[in-house]
N, C-alpha and C positions, 0 to 999 in steps of 0.2 A: 439492526440493519447497518452494515458498514457502507458507506460509498467510497471507493477506493479510486484515487486518481494516480494513474502512473506515468510519469514524465521520463522521456529518454530522447537521446538524438536521434535523427532520421536516419533511415537505411537498414532498419531491423526487419527481418522476415517475418510473415504472418505467423510461422512457427515460433519463432524466438519470442514473439509477443505472446502467443497462447502458452507457452511454457512459463513465461513471467507470471502471467494472471493466474495460473494454475498453482505455481509455488506460493504466492502470495496468498491466495485463497485458502490453501491447504494449512498454512500457519494459522489463520483466523479461525478456521474450523476448529482445530485441534487444540490451539492455545486460549482462544477467546469464547469458545462454546458457540460459534456462529452456526446456524443450521446449514447444512451443505447447499441447499438450493437458494441461499441468500447472497447471490452473487451480482454485484452491480460494480463494473469497472469501467472506468474511462481512460483511454490510452491516448496520450498527447506524444507524438512524435515531432519534435521541433528542429530546426535548423541548428546546426552546431553553434552559432554565436548566440542563440537564444536561450540556451541553457548555460547560466553563468553561476559557477561554484567555484569558491575558493578551493584549489587543489589540496592544500595541507591544513585547513582549519579543523580544529580539535584533534590534532596529532595524528591525522589520517594522511594516506596517499592517494587521492582520487585520480581516476583517468578518464578518458574521453567514454568510457562505458558506463559512466554514472547513471544510475537510476535513482529518481526520486519518487517517493511513494508518499501520498498523502492520504490519511485514512480518517474519515469522519465516522464517528460511531457514538453509540449511547455511553454517556458518563457512568462512571462507577467501578472500572476494573482496578484492580490493586496494581501497585508498582511491580511487584512480582509478575503477574500476568502480561504486563507490558513488556518487561524484559524478556519473558519467554517467547512473545510474539516476535520481537527483534530477532532473537537469536534464531529461532526455527526459520524464520524467513530469510535470514542470511544464509543458513546451511541449505535450505531448499534451493535457492538460487544460486549457490555455489555448485550443487549437484545438478541441477537442470540446465544451466547455461555456462557454468564455468565463471560466474560473477565473482570477482573478487570481493571479500567483506568490505574494504574500504570504499567501493563502489556502490554502496547502499545507503541512502539518505531516508529515513522514515520520519514522519510527523503525523502524531495522533491528534486529532481535532475532537474533543469531546463536548456533546451537545445533550441536552435534556431531551426526554421523549417527545414532548409536544413540538419539537422543532422537525418533525418528519411528516410527509404526506406522500404516501405510496401511489395517489392518484384520486380521481374524482373529487378533488378539492377538499377532502377530509383529512384532518389532523389524525392520523391513523391511531397514535398511541394515546392521544389526549382523551381524557374523561369528559363526556358531554355533559 
């Protein structure tokens, strides 16, 4: 189960947010074998001054359209799978909302399975 947090500057429409969410989810389903119904996204639209990112760090050229995506997921995917996720996500967002590739920052946070509870106070994946 990935938990996806999407951070962007305020002022985007519901349609824009929906397209962003769909583009990210499709990349995870296709490249990381996430089940299609395993979709948990939290979208944060912040004031422009509250999303602070160096515009040129790592030799890119970021604009005010920057989207920061933080994905918490189970550990164990290969570097190749992670690279494929980043590439597909970038392509999907470029197609869906014309997001420039330099305006996507992704962070994967890997956790072990016992760190998830889907509800009822149960460690869903932990052996009892």
